[in-house]
C-alpha positions as CSV (number, residue, x, y, z in Angstrom):
1,X,0.0,0.0,0.0
2,X,1.5,3.3,-1.0
3,X,1.5,6.4,1.0
4,X,-1.3,8.0,-1.1
5,X,-3.5,5.0,-0.6
6,X,-3.0,5.2,3.2
7,X,-4.0,8.9,3.2
8,X,-7.1,8.3,1.2
9,X,-8.2,5.2,3.2
10,X,-10.8,6.2,5.8
11,X,-9.3,6.0,9.3
12,X,-11.0,3.2,11.1
13,X,-12.1,4.5,14.4
14,X,-12.8,2.4,17.4
15,X,-16.4,2.6,18.5
16,X,-16.9,4.1,21.9
17,X,-17.6,1.7,24.7
18,X,-21.1,1.3,26.0
19,X,-21.7,2.1,29.7
20,X,-22.1,-1.6,30.4
21,X,-18.7,-2.4,28.9
22,X,-17.1,0.4,30.9
23,X,-18.6,-0.9,34.1
24,X,-17.5,-4.5,33.3
25,X,-13.9,-3.3,32.7
26,X,-14.0,-1.4,36.0
27,X,-15.3,-4.5,37.9
28,X,-12.6,-6.7,36.3
29,X,-9.9,-4.2,37.2
30,X,-11.2,-4.0,40.8
31,X,-11.2,-7.8,41.1
32,X,-7.6,-8.1,39.8
33,X,-6.5,-5.3,42.3
34,X,-8.3,-7.0,45.2
35,X,-6.8,-10.4,44.5
36,X,-3.4,-9.0,44.1
37,X,-3.6,-7.0,47.3
38,X,-5.0,-10.1,49.2
39,X,-2.1,-12.2,47.8
40,X,0.5,-9.7,48.9
41,X,-1.0,-9.5,52.4
42,X,-1.1,-13.3,52.7
43,X,2.5,-13.5,51.5
44,X,3.6,-10.8,54.0
45,X,1.8,-12.5,56.9
46,X,3.2,-15.9,56.0
47,X,6.8,-14.7,55.6
48,X,7.8,-15.7,59.1
49,X,6.6,-19.3,58.3
50,X,8.1,-19.4,54.8
51,X,11.6,-18.1,55.5
52,X,12.7,-20.9,57.9
53,X,11.5,-23.4,55.2
54,X,13.2,-21.7,52.2
55,X,16.4,-20.2,53.7
56,X,18.2,-23.5,54.3
57,X,17.4,-24.6,50.7
58,X,18.4,-21.3,49.1
59,X,21.4,-20.5,51.4
60,X,22.8,-23.7,52.8
61,X,25.2,-23.2,55.7
62,X,28.8,-24.3,54.9
63,X,31.2,-24.8,57.8
64,X,34.8,-23.7,57.2
65,X,37.4,-26.4,57.1
66,X,39.1,-27.4,60.3
67,X,42.7,-26.1,60.3
68,X,45.2,-27.7,62.7
69,X,46.7,-25.2,65.1
70,X,50.1,-26.4,64.3
71,X,49.7,-25.2,60.7
72,X,48.7,-21.7,61.8
73,X,51.6,-21.5,64.2
74,X,54.0,-22.6,61.4
75,X,52.5,-19.9,59.1
76,X,53.0,-17.2,61.8
77,X,56.5,-18.4,62.4
78,X,57.4,-18.4,58.6
79,X,55.8,-15.0,57.7
80,X,53.8,-13.3,60.4
81,X,52.5,-10.5,58.2
82,X,51.2,-12.8,55.5
83,X,49.5,-15.1,58.1
84,X,48.0,-12.0,59.8
85,X,46.5,-10.9,56.5
86,X,45.1,-14.4,55.9
87,X,43.7,-15.0,59.4
88,X,43.3,-11.8,61.3
89,X,39.7,-11.0,62.3
90,X,38.3,-13.9,60.3
91,X,36.2,-16.7,61.8
92,X,38.0,-20.0,61.4
93,X,37.7,-23.5,62.9
94,X,40.9,-24.7,64.6
95,X,41.6,-28.1,66.0
96,X,44.3,-29.0,68.4
97,X,45.2,-30.1,72.0
98,X,43.5,-27.8,74.4
99,X,44.9,-27.4,77.9
100,X,42.7,-26.1,80.7
101,X,44.7,-25.3,83.9
102,X,42.7,-24.7,87.0
103,X,43.0,-21.3,88.8
104,X,45.8,-21.2,91.3
105,X,44.8,-20.4,94.9
106,X,46.0,-17.0,96.0
107,X,46.8,-15.9,92.4
108,X,44.8,-13.1,90.8
109,X,43.0,-14.1,87.6
110,X,41.2,-17.2,86.5
111,X,42.3,-20.4,85.0
112,X,44.6,-20.5,82.0
113,X,43.3,-22.0,78.7
114,X,45.6,-22.5,75.7
115,X,46.4,-24.7,72.8
116,X,49.5,-26.7,73.4
117,X,51.6,-26.9,70.2
118,X,55.0,-28.6,69.9
119,X,57.4,-27.1,67.5
120,X,60.0,-29.2,65.7
121,X,62.7,-28.5,68.4
122,X,60.9,-30.3,71.2
123,X,59.7,-27.0,72.8
124,X,56.0,-26.6,73.6
125,X,54.4,-23.3,72.5
126,X,51.2,-22.0,74.0
127,X,48.4,-20.2,72.0
128,X,46.1,-18.5,74.5
129,X,42.4,-19.1,74.0
130,X,39.6,-16.8,75.2
131,X,36.1,-18.5,75.2
132,X,33.0,-16.5,74.4
133,X,31.1,-18.7,76.9
134,X,33.5,-19.9,79.7
135,X,31.2,-22.9,80.4
136,X,32.4,-24.4,77.1
137,X,35.9,-24.5,78.6
138,X,34.6,-26.3,81.6
139,X,33.2,-29.1,79.5
140,X,36.6,-29.9,78.0
141,X,38.9,-32.4,79.7
142,X,42.5,-31.3,80.0
143,X,44.6,-32.3,77.0
144,X,41.6,-33.2,74.8
145,X,41.8,-32.8,71.0
146,X,39.0,-30.3,70.2
147,X,37.7,-28.2,67.4
148,X,36.9,-24.5,68.2
149,X,35.4,-21.8,66.2
150,X,36.7,-18.3,66.8
151,X,38.9,-15.3,65.7
152,X,42.6,-14.9,65.6
153,X,44.0,-11.7,67.0
154,X,47.6,-10.8,66.4
155,X,49.5,-9.7,69.4
156,X,53.0,-9.0,68.1
157,X,55.8,-10.5,66.1
158,X,54.7,-14.1,65.4
159,X,52.3,-14.2,68.4
160,X,48.5,-14.4,68.3
161,X,45.6,-15.4,70.5
162,X,42.4,-17.2,69.7
163,X,39.4,-15.2,70.9
164,X,35.6,-15.5,70.9
165,X,36.1,-19.3,70.9
166,X,33.3,-21.8,71.0
167,X,33.1,-25.5,70.8
168,X,32.0,-26.9,67.5
169,X,28.9,-29.0,67.5
170,X,29.6,-32.7,68.1
171,X,32.5,-32.0,70.4
């Protein structure tokens, strides 16, 4: 169809809607809006029930790998700055031999809790541990091999402490 033919063709106009058709469209729009609003309200109110069901499937919890305390001590001994960048203020799971010494009578302060690590020279090193809940420390037998979740805080050249510690489930 050429442009002249388009200009000469009568413009087809839509016929105006009758009052019944207008009313029907309004009723249909109102029903759609009502069901949409009701669905959103039901979804909002059921959110507290849906989140616990959906969250583990959408965002499964992954526990970090357990790192032997000997490996961390060796990394701090080799290159303290690189180890501090790798571990400082990051939650990790550490496993090792935990020693819980009872408080000495007459001495200020409480009991000493630390990881006992033997270096290659036959010397024993101590990595201090601060528990988030001190009752966790009471449930550990002295010298037990345990896995703890916590943060590493650097204290100086090659020295660090394990803070906010807590026993891993199943320990």
